[in-house]
Each structure stands twice: as C-alpha cells, then as structure tokens.
PATINU-606850 format. One line per 4 residues: number of its first residue (from 1); their letters; for each residue y, z, x of N, C-alpha, C. Coordinates in Angstrom, 2 decimals. Each point is the difference from the previous one (the first is absolute). Layout:
<seses>
NUM = a = Y,Z,X,Y,Z,X,Y,Z,X | ...
</seses>
This chain:
<seses>
1 = mata = 45.59,78.54,-46.54,-1.14,0.25,0.89,0.03,-0.99,1.16 | -0.06,0.51,1.20,0.11,-0.83,1.19,-1.26,-0.86,0.19 | 0.22,-1.22,0.43,-1.08,-0.90,0.41,0.50,-0.81,1.19 | -0.86,-0.86,0.52,0.42,-0.88,1.10,0.67,-1.26,-0.51
5 = dilf = 0.09,-0.17,-1.32,0.53,-1.25,-0.56,1.41,-0.29,0.48 | 0.79,1.05,0.21,1.40,-0.19,0.41,0.09,-0.77,1.32 | -1.01,0.14,0.87,0.03,-0.68,1.29,-0.32,-1.49,-0.11 | -0.47,-0.41,-1.16,-0.35,-1.41,-0.20,1.06,-0.75,-0.81
9 = dnsi = 1.12,0.68,-0.25,1.14,-0.62,-0.67,0.92,-0.58,1.06 | 0.01,-1.32,0.12,0.77,-0.67,1.05,1.46,-0.25,-0.38 | 0.44,0.56,-1.13,1.36,-0.31,-0.45,1.06,0.62,0.90 | -0.30,1.16,0.58,0.90,0.64,0.96,-0.83,0.66,1.09
13 = prim = 0.59,0.22,1.19,-0.73,0.73,1.04,-0.31,1.43,-0.45 | -1.13,0.51,0.40,-0.40,1.37,-0.31,0.01,0.83,1.28 | 0.14,1.30,-0.16,0.11,0.90,1.15,-1.21,0.92,0.05 | -0.63,0.06,1.16,-1.13,0.91,0.22,0.39,1.03,1.04
17 = gifn = 0.02,1.26,-0.39,0.21,1.08,0.95,-1.27,0.28,0.77 | 0.14,0.47,1.23,-1.16,0.26,0.85,-0.01,1.46,0.43 | -1.14,0.65,-0.20,-0.16,1.37,0.50,-1.38,0.13,0.63 | -0.03,0.14,1.31,-1.26,0.10,0.72,-0.26,1.43,0.45
21 = vtpd = -1.12,0.53,-0.41,-0.37,1.36,0.37,-0.80,-0.02,1.30 | 0.63,-0.55,1.03,-0.60,-0.10,1.32,1.00,0.48,1.04 | -0.48,0.49,1.14,0.93,0.52,1.00,0.67,-1.05,0.86 | -0.42,-1.28,-0.10,0.48,-0.99,0.97,0.32,-1.35,-0.62
25 = sfsa = 0.39,0.00,-1.27,0.18,-1.28,-0.67,1.43,-0.49,0.09 | 0.24,-1.21,-0.59,1.35,-0.56,-0.08,0.89,0.88,-0.86 | -0.56,0.53,-1.09,0.81,0.81,-0.91,0.12,1.41,0.53 | 0.95,0.75,-0.55,0.30,1.34,0.50,-0.89,1.06,-0.61
29 = ggkn = -0.97,-0.39,-0.81,-0.76,0.97,-0.75,-0.73,1.02,0.84 | -0.50,-0.38,1.15,-0.86,0.90,0.74,0.68,0.93,0.97 | 1.29,-0.15,0.22,0.63,0.73,1.09,0.01,1.51,-0.23 | 0.45,0.42,-1.17,-0.01,1.42,-0.34,-0.53,0.12,-1.42
33 = fsfq = -1.22,-0.43,-0.19,-0.53,-0.18,-1.33,-0.39,1.31,-0.66 | 0.45,0.18,-1.23,-0.54,1.02,-0.89,-0.13,-0.64,-1.36 | -0.82,0.59,-0.84,-0.24,-0.61,-1.31,1.29,-0.08,-0.81 | 0.79,1.06,0.03,1.25,-0.02,-0.76,0.98,-1.01,0.57
37 = daid = 0.02,-0.14,1.33,0.84,-1.04,0.61,-0.39,-1.37,-0.54 | -1.30,-0.23,-0.12,-0.47,-1.29,-0.49,0.47,-0.25,-1.42 | -0.17,0.99,-0.86,0.42,-0.15,-1.40,1.50,-0.23,-0.08 | 0.76,0.73,0.80,1.46,-0.17,0.00,0.38,-1.41,0.46
41 = niar = -0.71,-0.52,1.01,0.27,-1.35,0.48,-0.33,-1.05,-1.06 | -1.12,0.18,-0.68,-0.37,-0.94,-1.06,1.02,0.05,-1.12 | 0.44,1.19,-0.37,1.01,0.14,-1.05,1.28,-0.73,0.37 | 0.40,0.11,1.27,1.21,-0.69,0.45,-0.17,-1.50,-0.10
45 = mvde = -1.18,-0.51,0.43,-0.25,-1.44,-0.09,0.11,-0.50,-1.44 | -0.63,0.75,-0.91,0.02,-0.40,-1.41,1.43,0.04,-0.54 | 0.73,1.06,0.33,1.39,0.12,-0.46,0.87,-1.13,0.53 | -0.31,-0.47,1.21,0.80,-1.06,0.62,-0.43,-1.41,-0.41
49 = gada = -1.00,-0.07,-0.88,-0.35,-1.30,-0.57,-1.29,-0.64,0.45 | -0.87,0.74,0.69,-1.27,-0.60,0.42,-0.84,-0.37,-1.23 | -0.50,-1.21,-0.01,-0.89,-0.45,-1.06,-1.44,0.44,0.25 | -0.31,0.26,1.26,-1.34,0.43,0.39,0.12,0.86,1.25
53 = vdig = -0.99,0.84,0.23,-0.07,0.78,1.24,-1.35,-0.27,0.64 | 0.02,-0.18,1.31,-1.19,-0.34,0.77,-0.38,1.19,0.86 | -1.22,0.51,-0.19,-0.47,1.18,0.71,-1.06,-0.41,1.01 | 0.19,0.41,1.25,-0.96,-0.33,1.05,-0.48,1.22,0.74
57 = gest = -1.30,0.05,0.28,-0.57,1.14,0.70,-0.54,-0.35,1.37 | 0.19,-1.26,0.43,-0.46,-0.43,1.32,1.05,-0.92,0.59 | 0.54,0.36,1.14,1.02,-0.83,0.63,-0.59,-1.34,0.44 | 0.79,-1.06,-0.23,-0.40,-1.32,0.48,1.07,-0.58,0.93
61 = rpgs = 0.84,0.86,0.53,1.01,-0.48,0.93,-0.68,-0.47,1.29 | 0.66,-0.85,0.80,-0.62,-0.49,1.23,-0.49,1.13,0.90 | -1.24,-0.12,0.47,-0.58,0.99,0.89,-0.66,1.17,-0.70 | 0.03,0.03,-1.32,-0.58,1.13,-0.73,-1.52,-0.07,0.02
65 = tpvs = -0.62,1.14,-0.24,-1.46,0.08,-0.06,-0.42,0.46,-1.39 | -1.18,-0.41,-0.46,-0.44,0.36,-1.35,-0.24,1.50,-0.16 | 0.09,0.47,-1.25,-0.37,1.37,-0.33,-1.30,-0.04,-0.80 | -0.66,1.13,-0.11,-1.26,0.06,-0.72,0.23,-0.17,-1.50
69 = ldee = -1.06,-0.36,-0.69,0.07,-0.14,-1.45,0.43,1.30,-0.66 | -0.62,1.11,0.42,0.32,1.29,-0.61,1.46,0.37,0.22 | 0.52,-0.27,1.20,1.39,0.32,0.29,0.95,-0.83,-0.87 | -0.29,-1.28,-0.11,0.87,-0.86,-0.81,-0.03,0.41,-1.47
73 = larv = -1.18,0.30,-0.51,-0.10,0.47,-1.39,0.77,1.29,-0.21 | -0.11,0.92,0.96,0.69,1.29,-0.13,1.52,-0.18,0.01 | 0.48,-1.01,0.68,1.44,-0.25,0.05,0.50,-0.70,-1.26 | -0.79,-0.95,-0.48,0.50,-0.92,-1.03,-0.22,0.51,-1.43
77 = ipmv = -1.20,0.45,-0.31,-0.35,0.28,-1.39,0.89,1.08,-0.63 | 0.25,1.13,0.66,0.91,0.98,-0.62,1.38,-0.57,-0.29 | 0.48,-0.88,0.88,1.31,-0.61,-0.22,-0.02,-0.91,-1.23 | -1.03,-0.81,-0.12,-0.10,-0.91,-1.15,-0.08,0.80,-1.29
81 = eais = -0.80,1.04,-0.01,-0.13,0.83,-1.20,1.33,0.64,-0.37 | 0.71,0.51,1.00,1.28,0.67,-0.26,1.05,-0.98,-0.51 | 0.07,-1.17,0.60,0.98,-1.00,-0.44,-0.32,-0.47,-1.42 | -1.29,-0.20,-0.27,-0.42,-0.46,-1.32,0.38,1.00,-1.08
85 = rrfd = -0.09,1.28,0.31,0.35,1.04,-0.98,1.50,0.11,-0.22 | 0.78,-0.21,1.07,1.42,0.32,-0.04,0.93,-1.17,-0.29 | -0.41,-1.22,0.34,0.93,-1.13,-0.05,-0.59,-1.18,-0.75 | 0.86,-0.70,-0.73,-0.40,-1.23,-0.68,0.37,-1.17,0.90
89 = vcis = -0.79,-0.22,1.04,0.29,-1.02,0.99,-1.32,-0.63,0.46 | 0.06,-1.26,0.34,-1.18,-0.69,0.53,-0.40,0.61,1.34 | -1.27,0.33,0.15,-0.51,0.61,1.23,-0.87,-1.01,0.75 | 0.39,-0.26,1.24,-0.77,-0.86,0.90,-0.62,0.87,1.08
93 = vdtq = -1.22,-0.31,0.40,-0.63,0.72,1.11,-0.34,-1.00,1.10 | 0.49,0.31,1.19,-0.17,-0.83,1.19,-1.28,0.46,0.70 | -1.04,-0.80,-0.08,-1.27,0.36,0.63,-0.83,-1.24,0.28 | -0.84,0.11,1.02,-0.98,-1.05,0.29,-1.41,0.43,-0.40
97 = kpqv = -0.15,1.24,-0.46,-1.31,0.55,-0.30,-0.31,-0.12,-1.49 | -1.11,-0.66,-0.36,-0.33,-0.14,-1.42,-0.22,1.33,-0.71 | -0.53,0.99,0.73,-0.21,1.30,-0.63,1.32,0.66,-0.36 | 1.00,-0.14,0.87,1.32,0.56,-0.29,0.64,-0.76,-1.16
101 = ares = -0.18,-1.30,-0.02,0.54,-0.79,-1.11,-0.58,0.45,-1.33 | -1.31,0.17,-0.04,-0.67,0.41,-1.24,0.48,1.37,-0.46 | 0.02,0.97,0.90,0.42,1.35,-0.37,1.47,0.03,-0.39 | 0.80,-0.83,0.63,1.43,-0.04,-0.32,0.23,-0.54,-1.40
105 = vnag = -0.71,-1.05,-0.36,0.12,-0.55,-1.36,-0.47,1.03,-1.02 | -1.08,0.69,0.31,-0.49,1.06,-0.90,1.03,1.12,-0.16 | 0.79,0.22,1.05,1.00,1.08,-0.02,1.31,-0.43,-0.65 | 0.16,-1.31,-0.26,1.21,-0.44,-0.69,0.77,-1.12,0.66
109 = ahii = -0.48,-0.54,1.13,0.70,-1.12,0.65,-0.13,-1.26,-0.85 | 1.04,-0.84,0.07,0.04,-1.22,-0.81,-0.29,-1.27,0.80 | 0.19,0.05,1.31,-0.18,-1.19,0.83,-0.40,0.44,1.40 | -0.84,-0.78,0.67,-0.43,0.30,1.36,0.71,-0.95,0.96
113 = ndvg = 0.55,0.57,1.06,0.70,-0.75,1.04,-0.94,-0.09,1.21 | -0.72,-1.10,0.09,-1.03,-0.16,1.04,0.57,-0.76,1.19 | 0.40,0.75,1.03,0.54,-0.66,1.19,-1.08,-0.76,0.75 | -1.26,0.25,-0.33,-1.09,-0.76,0.59,-0.18,-1.37,-0.62
117 = glrd = 0.73,-0.28,-1.08,-0.03,-1.33,-0.59,-1.33,-0.39,-0.63 | -0.68,0.95,-0.64,-1.30,-0.26,-0.64,-1.03,-0.54,0.98 | 0.04,0.50,1.24,-1.04,-0.39,0.96,-1.30,0.75,-0.27 | 0.12,1.20,-0.56,-1.16,0.84,-0.27,-0.66,-0.46,-1.31
121 = eqms = -1.28,-0.34,0.06,-0.70,-0.50,-1.18,-0.08,1.06,-1.10 | -0.17,1.26,0.38,-0.07,1.06,-1.00,1.35,0.19,-0.70 | 1.09,-0.15,0.77,1.32,0.09,-0.61,0.20,-1.15,-0.99 | -0.35,-1.20,0.42,0.13,-1.16,-0.88,-0.81,0.18,-1.28
125 = afia = -1.22,0.51,0.16,-0.87,0.21,-1.16,0.58,1.04,-0.95 | 0.56,1.08,0.56,0.60,1.03,-0.85,1.19,-0.55,-0.77 | 0.87,-0.71,0.69,1.18,-0.57,-0.65,-0.43,-0.93,-1.13 | -1.00,-0.82,0.25,-0.46,-0.95,-1.01,-0.63,0.70,-1.19
129 = eskt = -0.89,0.95,0.25,-0.73,0.63,-1.10,0.88,0.92,-0.83 | 0.97,0.64,0.65,0.88,0.95,-0.71,1.23,-0.68,-0.59 | 0.23,-1.25,0.40,1.19,-0.75,-0.43,1.30,0.71,0.39 | -0.06,0.67,1.14,1.19,0.68,0.52,0.91,-1.00,0.70
133 = pvii = 1.29,-0.02,-0.32,0.92,-0.86,0.75,0.00,0.36,1.48 | 0.28,-0.99,0.85,-0.10,0.24,1.44,1.10,-0.76,0.74 | 0.48,0.61,1.07,0.92,-0.64,0.94,-0.82,-0.40,1.22 | 0.10,-1.27,0.38,-0.80,-0.54,1.10,0.94,-0.33,1.15
137 = mhmh = -0.12,0.72,1.10,0.92,-0.18,1.12,-0.63,-0.78,1.14 | 0.83,-0.81,0.65,-0.43,-0.71,1.21,0.21,0.91,1.21 | -1.07,0.26,0.73,0.10,0.77,1.24,-0.79,-0.75,1.06 | 0.66,-0.33,1.10,-0.65,-0.72,1.09,-0.67,1.01,0.91
141 = geps = -1.34,0.13,-0.12,-0.73,0.97,0.81,-0.13,1.34,-0.69 | -0.09,1.06,0.79,-0.13,1.37,-0.49,1.21,0.81,0.45 | 0.33,1.09,-0.73,1.18,0.79,0.37,0.03,0.45,1.45 | -1.16,0.36,0.55,-0.03,0.54,1.35,0.34,-1.03,1.07
145 = tmql = -0.21,-1.29,-0.32,0.17,-1.04,1.03,0.86,-1.18,-0.45 | 0.51,0.01,-1.23,0.61,-1.21,-0.56,1.22,-0.50,0.76 | 0.74,0.90,0.66,1.18,-0.46,0.72,-0.33,-0.51,1.41 | -1.24,0.18,0.44,-0.39,-0.49,1.32,-0.27,-1.50,-0.02
149 = nplg = -0.37,-0.51,-1.16,-0.30,-1.43,-0.14,0.59,-0.49,-1.32 | 1.32,-0.17,-0.05,0.65,-0.33,-1.27,-0.32,-1.40,-0.48 | 0.54,-0.31,-1.17,-0.24,-1.26,-0.69,0.39,-1.20,0.87 | -0.50,-1.20,-0.36,0.27,-1.21,0.77,1.41,-0.53,-0.17
153 = ndpi = 0.20,-1.26,0.35,1.34,-0.58,0.08,0.62,-0.34,-1.35 | -0.81,-0.14,-1.03,0.52,-0.37,-1.32,-0.41,1.05,-1.03 | 0.71,1.13,-0.03,-0.41,1.10,-0.88,0.03,-0.36,-1.48 | 0.96,-0.83,-0.41,0.10,-0.35,-1.41,-1.24,-0.76,-0.46
157 = eeir = -0.41,-0.98,0.79,-1.18,-0.79,-0.38,-1.27,0.85,0.05 | -0.11,0.88,0.99,-1.19,0.84,0.09,-0.08,0.95,-1.19 | 1.13,0.56,-0.40,0.00,0.92,-1.13,-0.27,-0.77,-1.30 | 0.57,-1.18,-0.15,-0.28,-0.83,-1.18,-1.50,-0.31,-0.10
161 = tffk = -0.61,-0.32,1.14,-1.44,-0.27,0.01,-0.78,1.23,-0.43 | 0.40,1.16,0.52,-0.64,1.27,-0.39,0.16,0.22,-1.50 | 1.21,-0.18,-0.52,0.25,0.20,-1.42,-0.89,-0.91,-0.85 | -0.12,-1.26,0.39,-0.81,-0.95,-0.77,-1.47,0.43,-0.02
165 = kkif = -0.48,0.51,1.14,-1.39,0.50,0.05,-0.18,1.19,-0.92 | 1.01,0.87,-0.05,-0.10,1.19,-0.84,0.10,-0.35,-1.48 | 0.82,-1.00,-0.32,0.07,-0.46,-1.38,-1.36,-0.54,-0.44 | -0.64,-0.78,0.87,-1.33,-0.53,-0.31,-1.01,1.14,-0.15
169 = qcee = 0.07,1.00,0.90,-0.91,1.14,-0.08,0.17,0.72,-1.33 | 1.24,0.22,-0.41,0.25,0.69,-1.27,-0.51,-0.81,-1.18 | 0.18,-1.31,0.05,-0.51,-0.86,-1.07,-1.51,0.09,-0.08 | -0.67,-0.01,1.15,-1.46,0.07,0.04,-0.51,1.33,-0.55
173 = lgik = 0.73,1.08,0.26,-0.43,1.34,-0.41,0.50,0.37,-1.39 | 0.87,-0.81,-0.56,0.54,0.32,-1.31,1.12,1.03,0.03 | 0.65,0.15,1.15,1.13,0.93,0.13,1.25,-0.71,-0.51 | 0.57,0.53,-1.08,1.11,-0.68,-0.67,1.37,0.47,0.47
177 = kfil = 0.13,1.29,0.29,1.32,0.55,0.32,0.05,0.39,1.48 | 0.74,-0.80,0.78,0.14,0.32,1.42,1.38,-0.43,0.48 | 0.46,0.70,1.02,1.28,-0.24,0.64,-0.27,-0.31,1.46 | 0.74,-0.92,0.58,-0.18,-0.38,1.40,1.10,0.60,0.86
181 = dpgi = -0.37,0.45,1.19,0.93,0.64,0.93,-0.17,-0.66,1.38 | 1.06,-0.60,0.54,-0.12,-0.66,1.32,-0.17,0.97,1.16 | 0.16,1.29,-0.23,-0.29,0.99,1.03,0.95,-0.03,1.19 | 1.31,0.03,-0.27,0.93,0.02,1.13,-0.21,1.28,0.81
185 = gfgk = 0.01,-0.16,1.32,-0.24,1.12,0.89,-1.46,0.24,0.32 | -0.89,-0.79,-0.59,-1.44,0.20,0.21,-0.57,-1.18,0.78 | 0.03,0.11,1.33,-0.54,-1.05,0.85,0.92,-1.19,0.13 | 1.32,0.25,-0.11,0.99,-1.06,0.15,1.04,0.40,1.04
189 = tfnq = 0.58,-1.00,0.63,1.07,0.27,0.96,1.32,0.19,-0.73 | 1.01,0.44,0.75,1.35,0.17,-0.56,0.47,-1.27,-0.69 | -0.08,-1.13,0.70,0.48,-1.26,-0.56,-0.84,-0.46,-1.19 | -1.29,0.27,0.04,-0.86,-0.38,-1.12,0.35,0.79,-1.25
193 = nlai = 0.28,1.30,0.17,0.40,0.82,-1.14,1.28,-0.53,-0.64 | 0.96,-0.36,0.83,1.25,-0.55,-0.52,-0.24,-1.34,-0.69 | -0.87,-0.81,0.58,-0.31,-1.31,-0.60,-0.63,0.18,-1.38 | -0.86,0.99,-0.14,-0.63,0.26,-1.30,1.05,0.37,-1.04
197 = iknl = 0.91,0.89,0.37,1.04,0.43,-0.94,0.90,-1.18,-0.39 | 0.29,-0.87,0.96,0.89,-1.13,-0.28,-0.69,-1.10,-0.81 | -1.32,0.01,-0.04,-0.73,-1.10,-0.64,-0.91,0.49,-1.13 | 0.42,1.03,-0.70,-0.84,0.53,-1.07,-0.28,-1.03,-1.08
201 = sklk = 0.96,-0.89,-0.24,-0.21,-1.01,-1.04,-1.20,-0.90,0.32 | -0.29,-0.18,1.29,-1.13,-0.83,0.40,-1.34,0.72,-0.18 | 0.07,1.31,-0.22,-1.22,0.79,-0.18,-0.32,0.23,-1.47 | 0.87,-0.45,-0.88,-0.26,0.12,-1.43,-0.99,-1.09,-0.42
205 = idgi = -1.09,0.42,-0.63,-1.03,-0.93,-0.45,-0.32,0.28,-1.46 | 0.17,-0.99,-0.84,-0.39,0.07,-1.41,0.59,1.19,-0.75 | 1.18,0.44,0.41,0.65,1.10,-0.71,-0.60,1.37,0.24 | -0.92,0.11,0.96,-0.63,1.30,0.29,1.04,0.91,0.66
209 = plli = 0.14,1.24,-0.47,1.02,0.90,0.57,-0.23,0.26,1.48 | 1.10,0.19,0.73,-0.04,0.39,1.40,0.51,1.42,0.15 | -0.65,0.76,0.86,0.48,1.33,0.39,0.47,-0.08,1.44 | 1.19,0.52,0.26,0.55,0.00,1.36,0.19,1.44,0.44
213 = ghsr = -0.83,0.43,0.96,0.06,1.38,0.49,0.92,0.11,1.20 | 1.30,0.06,-0.26,0.97,-0.02,1.10,0.48,1.38,0.41 | -0.50,1.06,-0.64,0.54,1.33,0.27,-0.29,0.46,1.42 | 1.00,0.58,0.63,-0.14,0.63,1.31,-0.58,-0.93,1.07
217 = kgfi = 0.30,-1.26,-0.09,-0.44,-0.95,1.02,1.11,-0.15,1.03 | -0.33,0.18,1.27,0.99,0.05,1.06,0.73,-1.30,0.25 | -0.58,-1.15,-0.40,0.64,-1.28,0.29,1.14,-0.31,-0.96 | 0.13,0.77,-1.10,1.07,-0.26,-0.96,1.26,0.75,0.43
</seses>
C-alpha cells in the first residue's frame, strides 16, 4: 500500500514524476490533454521507476495567473481518484489552496506539495490537523511577478533562513512530516539557480529531506 513514507527515506535519492493538467505548465501534461493520455503517462512514470507522482491543476510557472477553486478541483480530483485506483504509488498534489489539499487527501493523495510554503494559515491548519505530510517550497514573490524582482545576492543564506523559519513553524504547529524545497526557477536568476544546485549540501538541515524540482527548467 502506497504512502508518503518512501519520500522520507534518505538512504537513496527518490524520483518524483510530474504530471500537470494545465495548458501552460512546465510539464507536458496540458498540451494535448485527455484522460487516457494522463493515465498512460502515469503508467509510464511508474514503469520507469517513479517513487511518487505529483499532480498539479494550477500552473505556477513565471508569469502565470491563478485559476478558480472549482477549475482546479475539476482538474485534480478525478486524476487523484484514477491514480489511486490504478497504481500503487505515492500521490502528491501541487496546490496552494487548502480546499484543494483537503479534497485531494480525501480522494487518495498522500502528500501535499505547497509551493506557497505554508503561507496560508488555513493550509497550515489543515496540514497540522490532518497530519498530512507536506512539501514546503521557497518562492520569492508570486508566480505572476516573481521573476521581475528575483532573490537577493546570497540565495543560499536567504533560503536557509526561510527553511529555519519553516522548521520552527512546523514545530509550533506539530507538523512532523515535511520536506523542504529550495524552489529553483521560482524568483531566482540563472546564476542563483546554478548556485543552489551546486550548494545543496549547505541547504540540508537536521536530516530533513530536500526536494529538487529541476524538470523542464531552461537554465539546465
């Protein structure tokens, strides 16, 4: 039976496949999307060794705009239900909306990937009360404007400071299972993204797992 526990095993790197049911995301999911295409793509990811699959219904690429709650739910929940029925794989849902997080967990998701970094109090409260594992990402600004005013001169120190604040937040809320993500490509310059990748060891704190979302990033 799939759980999120596999993502907290630091003995070897784990692989997360990404499938975004959006028309304008980093992943290819939205370009010519059909439900069967999605299932076929998930099957391929699992066959190729993905330990988890991450489903997103709202693009967070630079310059993107939010979608409505109803639209995101309509995109995400059928996918989560279908994957849960068909595959024994950890399901992650990429969302900043607490309502989507709640419905996704009810539908079978095992972990929430919050690119908002637990900025939303309702999201934080849901994660704490439900004891749902969570991925906490660093994003400088908002998707629509984050590349207009990127991170400062010392990205490693700024991200470490952010991580320490989030660790304290999780301790205060009683959130036990969380993963930290430095958010490469989210409000960072080309050189800052490379610096993050080269200095991942400096971002490791107390053995907490790191997630690196490097897929389809143009600077690589």
